[in-house]
C-alpha positions as CSV (number, residue, x, y, z in Angstrom):
1,M,0.0,0.0,0.0
2,K,1.2,3.5,-0.8
3,G,0.6,6.7,1.1
4,V,-0.5,10.2,0.1
5,V,-0.4,13.4,2.1
6,L,-2.7,16.1,0.6
7,A,-1.1,19.5,1.5
8,G,-2.4,21.8,-1.3
9,G,-5.0,24.6,-1.1
10,L,-4.6,28.3,-0.3
11,G,-5.4,28.1,3.4
12,T,-7.7,31.2,3.3
13,R,-9.4,30.3,6.6
14,L,-6.0,30.9,8.3
15,L,-5.3,34.3,6.8
16,P,-3.2,36.4,7.5
17,L,-0.9,33.5,8.6
18,T,-1.1,31.9,5.2
19,K,-0.2,35.1,3.2
20,I,3.5,34.1,3.6
21,T,3.4,30.3,3.8
22,N,1.4,27.2,3.1
23,K,-0.8,26.3,6.1
24,H,0.7,22.8,6.4
25,L,4.0,24.4,7.2
26,L,2.7,26.3,10.2
27,P,3.9,25.1,13.6
28,I,2.0,22.7,15.8
29,F,3.9,22.9,19.1
30,D,7.6,22.5,18.1
31,K,7.2,20.9,14.6
32,P,5.6,21.9,11.3
33,M,2.0,20.6,10.8
34,I,3.0,18.4,7.8
35,Y,5.2,16.2,10.1
36,Y,2.1,14.8,11.8
37,P,0.2,13.3,8.9
38,L,3.5,12.1,7.4
39,Q,4.2,10.3,10.7
40,T,0.7,8.8,10.7
41,L,1.6,7.1,7.4
42,I,5.0,5.9,8.6
43,N,3.6,4.6,11.9
44,A,1.1,2.5,9.8
45,G,4.1,0.9,8.1
46,I,3.9,2.8,4.8
47,E,7.2,3.8,3.3
48,D,6.3,4.8,-0.3
49,I,4.8,8.3,0.2
50,M,3.8,11.2,-2.1
51,V,3.1,14.8,-0.9
52,V,0.6,16.7,-3.0
53,T,1.2,20.5,-2.5
54,G,0.4,23.7,-4.2
55,G,0.4,27.5,-3.9
56,N,3.4,29.8,-4.0
57,N,5.4,28.0,-1.3
58,A,5.5,24.5,-2.7
59,G,9.3,24.5,-2.9
60,D,9.4,24.9,0.9
61,F,8.2,21.3,1.3
62,L,11.2,20.0,-0.6
63,R,13.5,22.2,1.5
64,L,11.8,21.0,4.7
65,L,11.3,17.3,4.0
66,G,14.0,16.6,1.5
67,N,14.1,13.0,0.5
68,G,12.6,11.8,3.8
69,K,15.8,10.5,5.3
70,Q,15.1,12.2,8.6
71,F,11.9,10.1,8.8
72,G,13.7,6.8,7.9
73,L,12.4,6.9,4.3
74,K,14.4,6.2,1.2
75,D,12.7,9.0,-0.6
76,I,9.5,11.1,-0.9
77,S,7.6,11.8,-4.1
78,Y,6.1,15.3,-4.8
79,T,3.5,16.7,-7.1
80,Y,1.8,20.1,-7.6
81,Q,-1.9,21.0,-7.5
82,E,-2.9,24.2,-9.3
83,G,-5.5,26.2,-7.5
84,E,-8.2,24.7,-5.2
85,G,-10.1,22.1,-7.1
86,G,-11.0,19.9,-4.1
87,I,-9.6,16.9,-2.3
88,A,-10.7,14.5,-5.0
89,E,-8.9,16.6,-7.7
90,A,-5.7,16.7,-5.5
91,L,-5.9,12.9,-5.0
92,D,-6.2,12.4,-8.8
93,L,-2.7,13.8,-9.2
94,A,-1.4,10.7,-7.4
95,R,-2.9,8.4,-10.1
96,N,0.5,7.4,-11.7
97,F,2.2,7.3,-8.3
98,A,-0.4,4.7,-7.0
99,D,0.3,2.5,-10.0
100,G,-2.7,0.2,-9.3
101,E,-2.0,-0.3,-5.7
102,K,-4.2,0.4,-2.7
103,I,-3.6,3.9,-1.2
104,L,-4.0,5.5,2.2
105,I,-4.6,9.2,2.1
106,V,-4.2,11.7,5.0
107,L,-5.1,15.3,4.8
108,G,-2.2,17.5,5.6
109,D,-3.9,19.3,8.5
110,N,-5.4,16.3,10.2
111,I,-3.6,15.3,13.4
112,I,-4.4,12.2,15.5
113,E,-3.3,11.1,19.0
114,K,-2.6,7.5,18.3
115,N,-2.1,5.4,15.2
116,I,-4.1,3.6,12.5
117,I,-2.2,0.4,12.3
118,K,-5.2,-1.8,13.0
119,E,-7.4,-0.1,10.5
120,K,-4.7,-0.2,7.8
121,K,-4.3,-4.0,8.3
122,E,-8.1,-4.4,8.1
123,F,-8.1,-2.7,4.8
124,E,-5.2,-4.7,3.5
125,K,-7.4,-7.8,4.0
126,Q,-10.4,-6.2,2.3
127,K,-10.6,-7.5,-1.2
128,E,-11.9,-4.4,-2.8
129,G,-13.5,-1.0,-2.0
130,A,-12.7,1.7,0.5
131,K,-12.5,2.4,4.2
132,I,-13.1,5.6,6.1
133,L,-12.5,6.6,9.7
134,I,-15.1,8.4,11.7
135,K,-15.1,10.2,15.1
136,K,-17.8,11.6,17.4
137,V,-17.6,15.5,17.3
138,P,-19.4,18.3,19.1
139,H,-20.3,20.1,15.8
140,P,-20.8,17.5,13.0
141,S,-22.5,20.0,10.7
142,S,-19.0,21.4,10.0
143,F,-17.9,18.1,8.4
144,G,-19.0,15.2,6.2
145,V,-21.5,13.4,8.4
146,P,-22.0,9.6,8.0
147,E,-25.4,8.1,8.2
148,L,-25.0,4.9,10.2
149,E,-27.0,1.6,10.3
150,G,-25.4,-0.2,13.1
151,N,-21.7,-0.4,12.2
152,K,-22.4,0.2,8.6
153,V,-22.2,3.6,6.8
154,I,-25.1,3.9,4.4
155,G,-24.5,7.5,3.2
156,I,-22.5,10.7,3.8
157,E,-23.8,14.2,3.8
158,E,-21.4,17.1,3.4
159,K,-21.9,19.8,6.1
160,P,-25.6,19.2,6.6
161,E,-27.8,21.6,8.5
162,N,-29.5,18.8,10.4
163,P,-26.8,16.0,10.9
164,K,-28.2,12.5,11.1
165,T,-25.4,11.5,13.6
166,D,-22.9,13.2,15.9
167,H,-20.0,11.7,14.0
168,A,-17.7,13.2,11.3
169,V,-15.8,11.5,8.5
170,I,-12.2,12.5,9.3
171,G,-9.5,13.2,6.8
172,I,-8.0,9.7,6.5
173,Y,-9.2,7.6,3.6
174,M,-8.2,4.2,2.2
175,Y,-9.1,3.2,-1.4
176,D,-8.5,0.5,-4.0
177,S,-7.3,1.5,-7.5
178,R,-10.9,2.1,-8.7
179,V,-10.9,5.4,-6.9
180,F,-9.3,7.1,-9.9
181,D,-12.0,5.8,-12.2
182,I,-14.6,7.1,-9.8
183,I,-12.9,10.6,-9.8
184,K,-13.3,10.7,-13.6
185,T,-17.0,10.5,-13.3
186,L,-17.4,13.3,-10.8
187,E,-19.1,16.6,-11.5
188,R,-17.9,19.8,-9.7
189,S,-20.0,20.9,-6.7
190,D,-21.4,24.4,-6.1
191,R,-18.0,25.2,-4.7
192,G,-16.4,24.4,-8.0
193,E,-14.6,21.4,-6.5
194,L,-14.4,17.6,-6.9
195,E,-15.7,16.4,-3.6
196,I,-14.3,13.5,-1.7
197,T,-17.7,12.9,-0.2
198,D,-18.9,12.0,-3.7
199,V,-16.1,9.5,-4.0
200,N,-17.0,7.9,-0.7
201,N,-20.7,7.8,-1.6
202,A,-19.9,6.0,-4.8
203,Y,-18.2,3.2,-2.8
204,I,-21.2,3.2,-0.4
205,K,-23.6,2.8,-3.3
206,D,-21.9,-0.3,-4.6
207,G,-21.6,-1.8,-1.1
208,T,-17.8,-1.9,-0.8
209,M,-17.3,0.8,1.9
210,T,-16.3,-0.1,5.4
211,C,-15.7,2.3,8.4
212,S,-14.1,2.3,11.8
213,V,-14.3,4.6,14.7
214,L,-10.9,6.3,15.4
215,D,-9.3,5.6,18.8
216,G,-7.9,8.7,20.5
217,W,-8.4,12.4,19.7
218,W,-8.4,13.9,16.2
219,I,-8.3,17.5,15.1
220,D,-8.6,19.3,11.8
221,A,-5.8,21.7,12.7
222,G,-6.0,23.8,9.6
223,S,-9.7,24.6,9.7
224,S,-9.5,27.7,11.9
225,P,-7.0,29.7,14.0
226,E,-8.8,28.3,17.1
227,N,-8.1,24.7,16.0
228,L,-4.6,25.6,15.2
229,A,-4.0,26.7,18.7
230,K,-6.0,23.8,20.2
231,A,-3.9,21.3,18.2
232,T,-0.8,22.7,19.9
233,Q,-2.4,22.3,23.3
234,L,-3.4,18.7,22.6
235,V,0.1,17.8,21.4
236,I,1.7,19.4,24.5
237,K,-0.8,17.7,26.9
238,T,-1.0,14.2,25.4
239,G,1.4,13.8,22.5
240,A,0.7,12.7,19.0
241,N,2.2,10.2,16.6
242,N,5.4,9.8,18.6
243,L,6.4,13.3,17.6
244,T,6.6,15.0,21.0
């Protein structure tokens, strides 16, 4: 299985901080934000990793991460997303990198307390399809919200006014190679983006989506200045991904 960290976008919700740098390079405690999702993949046993970045500061990722030697990697692959076309559009840039293998994607501003080794191994045994991770949150209407039937997810609504559950789909996704065929069929949303929720609902529709509840805390650190500060406090207090 290969890993992809999606670290593109313009980070407008964190202005003015992001006027001079990519949001994924902002500090969380004593390390750049991008270190945490990268370590999530490494902790799960993934060594073949691509970073998808964008904006005016893309070269800074190469200067910061280099070939990945500091993380125990042989190398890191990079590609560039122009503009803000959505998570699914960014993922499509990893098509050639994936080369028919299963992939594990982590959004560059998603930080977790523990690891996803168990979930990754479960997906490796899964013959086909996809796997998402969900987490109970206080304000689910800010996220993609899964509709659950027991332990089975039967649909996902993006930022609904009246959420059907108090869970959110977090920014860690696992897909088989068919994901790129699905992306080809997507139409842009009202935001002008190719939505990852539409990808997930396609797998749900054909009955090949599984889900697990994440153990430990999770935070979307790049969604607001408040969450950026909260992420630092969580890392200081409890640690994350063996990076403290």
